[in-house]
One Martini backbone bead per residue (centre of mass of N, CA, C, O) as a GRO file, in nm:
protein
  344
    1UNK     BB    1   1.778  -2.251   1.659
    2UNK     BB    2   1.414  -2.219   1.704
    3UNK     BB    3   1.175  -2.312   1.950
    4UNK     BB    4   0.832  -2.207   1.995
    5UNK     BB    5   0.581  -2.037   2.191
    6UNK     BB    6   0.268  -1.893   2.091
    7UNK     BB    7   0.033  -1.664   2.215
    8UNK     BB    8  -0.299  -1.654   2.050
    9UNK     BB    9  -0.608  -1.625   2.130
   10UNK     BB   10  -0.557  -1.879   2.330
   11UNK     BB   11  -0.315  -1.995   2.143
   12UNK     BB   12  -0.085  -2.252   2.089
   13UNK     BB   13   0.212  -2.198   1.894
   14UNK     BB   14   0.409  -2.385   1.684
   15UNK     BB   15   0.753  -2.310   1.586
   16UNK     BB   16   1.005  -2.352   1.317
   17UNK     BB   17   1.344  -2.283   1.287
   18UNK     BB   18   1.568  -2.364   0.998
   19UNK     BB   19   1.739  -2.096   1.050
   20UNK     BB   20   2.065  -1.902   1.080
   21UNK     BB   21   2.043  -1.568   0.997
   22UNK     BB   22   2.147  -1.239   0.963
   23UNK     BB   23   1.949  -1.233   0.709
   24UNK     BB   24   1.764  -1.199   0.455
   25UNK     BB   25   1.780  -1.309   0.113
   26UNK     BB   26   1.715  -1.023  -0.023
   27UNK     BB   27   2.029  -0.927   0.004
   28UNK     BB   28   2.217  -1.159  -0.138
   29UNK     BB   29   2.343  -1.184   0.163
   30UNK     BB   30   2.476  -1.424   0.400
   31UNK     BB   31   2.494  -1.543   0.739
   32UNK     BB   32   2.515  -1.884   0.827
   33UNK     BB   33   2.261  -2.145   0.876
   34UNK     BB   34   2.128  -2.457   0.830
   35UNK     BB   35   1.924  -2.667   0.991
   36UNK     BB   36   1.954  -2.978   1.086
   37UNK     BB   37   1.757  -3.242   1.140
   38UNK     BB   38   1.879  -3.356   1.411
   39UNK     BB   39   1.837  -3.088   1.570
   40UNK     BB   40   1.533  -3.070   1.552
   41UNK     BB   41   1.477  -3.341   1.689
   42UNK     BB   42   1.624  -3.272   1.954
   43UNK     BB   43   1.450  -3.029   2.037
   44UNK     BB   44   1.182  -3.184   2.051
   45UNK     BB   45   1.273  -3.374   2.274
   46UNK     BB   46   1.305  -3.147   2.478
   47UNK     BB   47   1.012  -3.069   2.490
   48UNK     BB   48   0.900  -3.341   2.587
   49UNK     BB   49   1.062  -3.374   2.857
   50UNK     BB   50   0.905  -3.086   2.948
   51UNK     BB   51   0.606  -3.067   2.857
   52UNK     BB   52   0.599  -2.879   2.553
   53UNK     BB   53   0.337  -3.014   2.350
   54UNK     BB   54   0.061  -2.821   2.387
   55UNK     BB   55  -0.051  -2.771   2.096
   56UNK     BB   56  -0.287  -2.628   1.873
   57UNK     BB   57  -0.058  -2.522   1.664
   58UNK     BB   58   0.110  -2.574   1.350
   59UNK     BB   59   0.379  -2.387   1.197
   60UNK     BB   60   0.506  -2.442   0.868
   61UNK     BB   61   0.787  -2.393   0.649
   62UNK     BB   62   1.082  -2.363   0.571
   63UNK     BB   63   1.295  -2.611   0.410
   64UNK     BB   64   1.634  -2.709   0.338
   65UNK     BB   65   1.531  -3.019   0.328
   66UNK     BB   66   1.404  -3.332   0.310
   67UNK     BB   67   1.476  -3.409   0.600
   68UNK     BB   68   1.321  -3.180   0.734
   69UNK     BB   69   1.046  -3.244   0.625
   70UNK     BB   70   1.032  -3.519   0.771
   71UNK     BB   71   1.056  -3.409   1.060
   72UNK     BB   72   0.806  -3.235   1.056
   73UNK     BB   73   0.619  -3.473   1.017
   74UNK     BB   74   0.685  -3.619   1.279
   75UNK     BB   75   0.593  -3.396   1.468
   76UNK     BB   76   0.300  -3.375   1.370
   77UNK     BB   77   0.220  -3.665   1.434
   78UNK     BB   78   0.270  -3.650   1.735
   79UNK     BB   79   0.072  -3.418   1.796
   80UNK     BB   80  -0.181  -3.562   1.685
   81UNK     BB   81  -0.175  -3.805   1.865
   82UNK     BB   82  -0.205  -3.639   2.138
   83UNK     BB   83  -0.507  -3.533   2.007
   84UNK     BB   84  -0.707  -3.768   1.947
   85UNK     BB   85  -0.935  -3.727   2.184
   86UNK     BB   86  -0.945  -3.418   2.044
   87UNK     BB   87  -1.109  -3.279   1.829
   88UNK     BB   88  -0.929  -2.989   1.718
   89UNK     BB   89  -0.669  -2.967   1.906
   90UNK     BB   90  -0.521  -2.999   1.619
   91UNK     BB   91  -0.347  -2.773   1.388
   92UNK     BB   92  -0.215  -2.765   1.049
   93UNK     BB   93   0.012  -2.530   0.899
   94UNK     BB   94   0.128  -2.539   0.553
   95UNK     BB   95   0.418  -2.401   0.404
   96UNK     BB   96   0.540  -2.486   0.079
   97UNK     BB   97   0.848  -2.394   0.037
   98UNK     BB   98   0.998  -2.361  -0.313
   99UNK     BB   99   0.889  -2.100  -0.477
  100UNK     BB  100   0.877  -1.857  -0.763
  101UNK     BB  101   0.800  -1.756  -1.066
  102UNK     BB  102   0.917  -2.045  -1.194
  103UNK     BB  103   1.120  -2.090  -0.932
  104UNK     BB  104   1.344  -2.277  -0.770
  105UNK     BB  105   1.482  -2.257  -0.409
  106UNK     BB  106   1.517  -2.573  -0.396
  107UNK     BB  107   1.549  -2.883  -0.384
  108UNK     BB  108   1.397  -3.123  -0.573
  109UNK     BB  109   1.342  -3.337  -0.329
  110UNK     BB  110   1.122  -3.154  -0.184
  111UNK     BB  111   0.871  -3.196  -0.352
  112UNK     BB  112   0.794  -3.496  -0.279
  113UNK     BB  113   0.795  -3.445   0.024
  114UNK     BB  114   0.549  -3.249   0.023
  115UNK     BB  115   0.343  -3.446  -0.110
  116UNK     BB  116   0.339  -3.620   0.148
  117UNK     BB  117   0.273  -3.400   0.370
  118UNK     BB  118  -0.009  -3.268   0.276
  119UNK     BB  119  -0.194  -3.505   0.367
  120UNK     BB  120  -0.170  -3.408   0.692
  121UNK     BB  121  -0.273  -3.136   0.655
  122UNK     BB  122  -0.519  -2.885   0.703
  123UNK     BB  123  -0.338  -2.647   0.581
  124UNK     BB  124  -0.251  -2.493   0.269
  125UNK     BB  125   0.007  -2.229   0.145
  126UNK     BB  126   0.045  -2.166  -0.158
  127UNK     BB  127   0.161  -2.055  -0.433
  128UNK     BB  128   0.125  -2.059  -0.758
  129UNK     BB  129   0.375  -2.237  -0.819
  130UNK     BB  130   0.326  -2.450  -0.588
  131UNK     BB  131   0.049  -2.542  -0.694
  132UNK     BB  132   0.158  -2.661  -0.955
  133UNK     BB  133   0.347  -2.871  -0.826
  134UNK     BB  134   0.125  -3.022  -0.650
  135UNK     BB  135  -0.102  -3.064  -0.889
  136UNK     BB  136  -0.016  -3.052  -1.209
  137UNK     BB  137  -0.129  -2.760  -1.277
  138UNK     BB  138  -0.170  -2.521  -1.486
  139UNK     BB  139  -0.138  -2.148  -1.453
  140UNK     BB  140  -0.335  -1.878  -1.646
  141UNK     BB  141  -0.592  -1.876  -1.457
  142UNK     BB  142  -0.856  -1.907  -1.246
  143UNK     BB  143  -0.932  -2.182  -1.353
  144UNK     BB  144  -0.654  -2.307  -1.282
  145UNK     BB  145  -0.672  -2.258  -0.980
  146UNK     BB  146  -0.929  -2.427  -0.933
  147UNK     BB  147  -0.805  -2.695  -1.038
  148UNK     BB  148  -0.576  -2.712  -0.834
  149UNK     BB  149  -0.750  -2.723  -0.581
  150UNK     BB  150  -0.907  -2.973  -0.656
  151UNK     BB  151  -0.660  -3.157  -0.669
  152UNK     BB  152  -0.569  -3.125  -0.373
  153UNK     BB  153  -0.823  -3.231  -0.244
  154UNK     BB  154  -0.830  -3.513  -0.400
  155UNK     BB  155  -0.531  -3.623  -0.374
  156UNK     BB  156  -0.476  -3.536  -0.048
  157UNK     BB  157  -0.731  -3.434   0.143
  158UNK     BB  158  -0.731  -3.142   0.183
  159UNK     BB  159  -0.929  -2.921   0.356
  160UNK     BB  160  -0.737  -2.659   0.315
  161UNK     BB  161  -0.695  -2.383   0.070
  162UNK     BB  162  -0.430  -2.145  -0.021
  163UNK     BB  163  -0.369  -1.914  -0.290
  164UNK     BB  164  -0.103  -1.710  -0.352
  165UNK     BB  165   0.008  -1.477  -0.566
  166UNK     BB  166  -0.192  -1.428  -0.805
  167UNK     BB  167  -0.100  -1.383  -1.174
  168UNK     BB  168  -0.401  -1.340  -1.318
  169UNK     BB  169  -0.661  -1.314  -1.518
  170UNK     BB  170  -1.001  -1.216  -1.517
  171UNK     BB  171  -1.203  -1.281  -1.765
  172UNK     BB  172  -1.478  -1.170  -1.678
  173UNK     BB  173  -1.378  -0.891  -1.565
  174UNK     BB  174  -1.222  -0.788  -1.812
  175UNK     BB  175  -1.477  -0.752  -2.002
  176UNK     BB  176  -1.591  -0.529  -1.787
  177UNK     BB  177  -1.335  -0.334  -1.702
  178UNK     BB  178  -1.173  -0.443  -1.454
  179UNK     BB  179  -0.864  -0.327  -1.336
  180UNK     BB  180  -0.812  -0.531  -1.082
  181UNK     BB  181  -0.726  -0.773  -1.310
  182UNK     BB  182  -0.459  -0.697  -1.356
  183UNK     BB  183  -0.121  -0.764  -1.310
  184UNK     BB  184  -0.122  -0.540  -1.064
  185UNK     BB  185  -0.283  -0.770  -0.940
  186UNK     BB  186  -0.383  -0.971  -0.674
  187UNK     BB  187  -0.471  -1.313  -0.590
  188UNK     BB  188  -0.680  -1.493  -0.362
  189UNK     BB  189  -0.734  -1.844  -0.319
  190UNK     BB  190  -1.000  -2.037  -0.168
  191UNK     BB  191  -1.072  -2.351   0.031
  192UNK     BB  192  -1.330  -2.572   0.151
  193UNK     BB  193  -1.421  -2.874   0.173
  194UNK     BB  194  -1.630  -3.122   0.138
  195UNK     BB  195  -1.718  -3.445   0.208
  196UNK     BB  196  -1.666  -3.510  -0.122
  197UNK     BB  197  -1.422  -3.286  -0.209
  198UNK     BB  198  -1.544  -3.027  -0.276
  199UNK     BB  199  -1.521  -2.709  -0.353
  200UNK     BB  200  -1.507  -2.369  -0.187
  201UNK     BB  201  -1.482  -2.091  -0.365
  202UNK     BB  202  -1.259  -1.805  -0.334
  203UNK     BB  203  -1.194  -1.442  -0.377
  204UNK     BB  204  -0.915  -1.194  -0.355
  205UNK     BB  205  -0.838  -0.864  -0.433
  206UNK     BB  206  -0.510  -0.699  -0.469
  207UNK     BB  207  -0.311  -0.445  -0.468
  208UNK     BB  208   0.000  -0.376  -0.606
  209UNK     BB  209   0.291  -0.276  -0.482
  210UNK     BB  210   0.586  -0.066  -0.548
  211UNK     BB  211   0.738  -0.331  -0.397
  212UNK     BB  212   0.981  -0.525  -0.238
  213UNK     BB  213   0.887  -0.776  -0.003
  214UNK     BB  214   1.001  -0.947   0.270
  215UNK     BB  215   0.790  -1.187   0.441
  216UNK     BB  216   0.482  -1.205   0.356
  217UNK     BB  217   0.429  -1.508   0.386
  218UNK     BB  218   0.478  -1.514   0.689
  219UNK     BB  219   0.273  -1.304   0.768
  220UNK     BB  220   0.024  -1.447   0.655
  221UNK     BB  221   0.046  -1.714   0.824
  222UNK     BB  222   0.050  -1.587   1.107
  223UNK     BB  223  -0.223  -1.437   1.090
  224UNK     BB  224  -0.403  -1.679   1.006
  225UNK     BB  225  -0.402  -1.839   1.263
  226UNK     BB  226  -0.561  -1.631   1.434
  227UNK     BB  227  -0.809  -1.577   1.241
  228UNK     BB  228  -0.909  -1.868   1.205
  229UNK     BB  229  -0.966  -1.933   1.495
  230UNK     BB  230  -1.162  -1.701   1.544
  231UNK     BB  231  -1.371  -1.788   1.320
  232UNK     BB  232  -1.420  -2.081   1.434
  233UNK     BB  233  -1.515  -1.998   1.714
  234UNK     BB  234  -1.771  -1.840   1.607
  235UNK     BB  235  -1.868  -2.142   1.478
  236UNK     BB  236  -1.805  -2.385   1.665
  237UNK     BB  237  -1.518  -2.567   1.543
  238UNK     BB  238  -1.286  -2.658   1.763
  239UNK     BB  239  -1.423  -2.970   1.792
  240UNK     BB  240  -1.323  -3.019   1.503
  241UNK     BB  241  -1.192  -3.167   1.254
  242UNK     BB  242  -1.026  -2.918   1.084
  243UNK     BB  243  -1.248  -2.706   1.124
  244UNK     BB  244  -1.522  -2.798   0.991
  245UNK     BB  245  -1.773  -2.695   0.801
  246UNK     BB  246  -2.055  -2.711   0.678
  247UNK     BB  247  -2.174  -2.773   0.357
  248UNK     BB  248  -2.375  -2.505   0.354
  249UNK     BB  249  -2.130  -2.338   0.341
  250UNK     BB  250  -2.017  -2.085   0.174
  251UNK     BB  251  -1.733  -1.962   0.052
  252UNK     BB  252  -1.774  -1.655   0.161
  253UNK     BB  253  -1.856  -1.788   0.466
  254UNK     BB  254  -1.603  -1.890   0.548
  255UNK     BB  255  -1.363  -1.877   0.780
  256UNK     BB  256  -1.137  -1.851   0.572
  257UNK     BB  257  -1.246  -1.590   0.441
  258UNK     BB  258  -1.258  -1.412   0.693
  259UNK     BB  259  -0.958  -1.432   0.758
  260UNK     BB  260  -0.841  -1.316   0.488
  261UNK     BB  261  -0.965  -1.042   0.497
  262UNK     BB  262  -0.806  -0.946   0.752
  263UNK     BB  263  -0.520  -1.008   0.666
  264UNK     BB  264  -0.508  -0.825   0.410
  265UNK     BB  265  -0.576  -0.565   0.549
  266UNK     BB  266  -0.335  -0.555   0.736
  267UNK     BB  267  -0.114  -0.578   0.525
  268UNK     BB  268  -0.177  -0.327   0.349
  269UNK     BB  269  -0.138  -0.122   0.578
  270UNK     BB  270   0.158  -0.191   0.648
  271UNK     BB  271   0.281  -0.168   0.357
  272UNK     BB  272   0.213   0.127   0.308
  273UNK     BB  273   0.378   0.237   0.552
  274UNK     BB  274   0.645   0.113   0.458
  275UNK     BB  275   0.665   0.272   0.188
  276UNK     BB  276   0.684   0.550   0.313
  277UNK     BB  277   0.935   0.495   0.492
  278UNK     BB  278   1.127   0.417   0.264
  279UNK     BB  279   1.126   0.684   0.109
  280UNK     BB  280   1.233   0.851   0.344
  281UNK     BB  281   1.499   0.696   0.387
  282UNK     BB  282   1.610   0.729   0.082
  283UNK     BB  283   1.642   1.043   0.096
  284UNK     BB  284   1.915   0.987   0.292
  285UNK     BB  285   2.099   0.879   0.099
  286UNK     BB  286   2.444   0.964   0.154
  287UNK     BB  287   2.449   1.198   0.383
  288UNK     BB  288   2.562   0.975   0.590
  289UNK     BB  289   2.699   0.774   0.781
  290UNK     BB  290   2.572   0.445   0.754
  291UNK     BB  291   2.367   0.174   0.708
  292UNK     BB  292   2.080   0.319   0.713
  293UNK     BB  293   2.198   0.507   0.441
  294UNK     BB  294   2.452   0.351   0.283
  295UNK     BB  295   2.655   0.543   0.322
  296UNK     BB  296   2.958   0.642   0.168
  297UNK     BB  297   3.190   0.709  -0.027
  298UNK     BB  298   3.425   0.450   0.038
  299UNK     BB  299   3.233   0.296   0.293
  300UNK     BB  300   3.228   0.007   0.278
  301UNK     BB  301   3.285  -0.299   0.410
  302UNK     BB  302   3.564  -0.314   0.197
  303UNK     BB  303   3.582  -0.038   0.019
  304UNK     BB  304   3.431  -0.168  -0.270
  305UNK     BB  305   3.153  -0.083  -0.283
  306UNK     BB  306   2.914  -0.002  -0.477
  307UNK     BB  307   2.666   0.215  -0.529
  308UNK     BB  308   2.451   0.004  -0.618
  309UNK     BB  309   2.484  -0.189  -0.380
  310UNK     BB  310   2.426   0.011  -0.150
  311UNK     BB  311   2.150   0.088  -0.246
  312UNK     BB  312   2.022  -0.190  -0.239
  313UNK     BB  313   2.064  -0.243   0.064
  314UNK     BB  314   1.911   0.008   0.159
  315UNK     BB  315   1.639  -0.068   0.029
  316UNK     BB  316   1.602  -0.333   0.176
  317UNK     BB  317   1.599  -0.213   0.457
  318UNK     BB  318   1.367   0.000   0.411
  319UNK     BB  319   1.159  -0.256   0.335
  320UNK     BB  320   1.112  -0.343   0.606
  321UNK     BB  321   0.862  -0.457   0.781
  322UNK     BB  322   0.630  -0.263   0.984
  323UNK     BB  323   0.496  -0.432   1.235
  324UNK     BB  324   0.522  -0.331   1.529
  325UNK     BB  325   0.452  -0.016   1.479
  326UNK     BB  326   0.167  -0.156   1.337
  327UNK     BB  327  -0.012  -0.337   1.532
  328UNK     BB  328  -0.300  -0.215   1.516
  329UNK     BB  329  -0.351  -0.333   1.224
  330UNK     BB  330  -0.367  -0.628   1.323
  331UNK     BB  331  -0.608  -0.595   1.525
  332UNK     BB  332  -0.750  -0.320   1.366
  333UNK     BB  333  -0.867  -0.347   1.081
  334UNK     BB  334  -0.980  -0.254   0.802
  335UNK     BB  335  -1.256  -0.297   0.574
  336UNK     BB  336  -1.132  -0.378   0.254
  337UNK     BB  337  -1.230  -0.684   0.215
  338UNK     BB  338  -1.418  -0.913  -0.009
  339UNK     BB  339  -1.539  -1.197  -0.075
  340UNK     BB  340  -1.563  -1.394  -0.371
  341UNK     BB  341  -1.690  -1.584  -0.593
  342UNK     BB  342  -1.566  -1.886  -0.763
  343UNK     BB  343  -1.688  -1.943  -1.096
  344UNK     BB  344  -1.556  -2.233  -1.306
   0.00000   0.00000   0.00000
């Protein structure tokens, strides 16, 4: 388990790693363990005793148990209390990792634990399935996404919401023949509420690449921290609670929308280059021994790995997102996407 401080754009970000795994779960086999709640609490106590809790932002994601969710909440409350005298000094981004595409991959008691927790976060970043769980609203269209966001704003009081990986048709655009609204496209929907709790909705559509990438949710959340703070600084919002813009700022002009535009541009550029590198690596599959190309016949880890298993593992490794080698795309992305109003 590692708790660390990352400095980005002049901002100290606290992040909590709740697992110690040999590799990500996309490989379908891992070694390691999930960090128990008492250990996370103990490590935070260690940070406090060394005066290492002056975080500007807390980014929290996957929690392996309801007890861990509770401890993350305790840490966030303590950090917010320490920043009470300075509005905007602490901002909490919560990624409520619970499942995807209609399937839970955490214990069921984590869902109510997150429902309690998101009341205190400044920004929540669920995917489509998680937004359904949190809001109680079924999503089969962009109107459903909008209703789910409204519900999260109203029910929990959450200031900012982003729903990622939305796979639904845009009825209005479909009738106009816009192919970017087919199931092969993903949509991100975001909103920052007004003082009366009303949403200010925007959407951004992104082409879906023909590859499964693990960790894109983590990449999105990590980039979002930096870009949102950058956009809020440009609008002089960092001294406001939850970095809230004035009510007259429209959805497409929100700092949240500006941040997501840059984040998605960076991600698409990096993922496109990863896809090219993956195909090149897989062309060498089986040509020589070694895990990097999937080994050769009869030389699996236990001597009995099937060809299909070794190919799957090789494809999974080849699709590891090339973040570091394409860092320039994170810093200076092309302007690929523009937020559009979501009026439903």
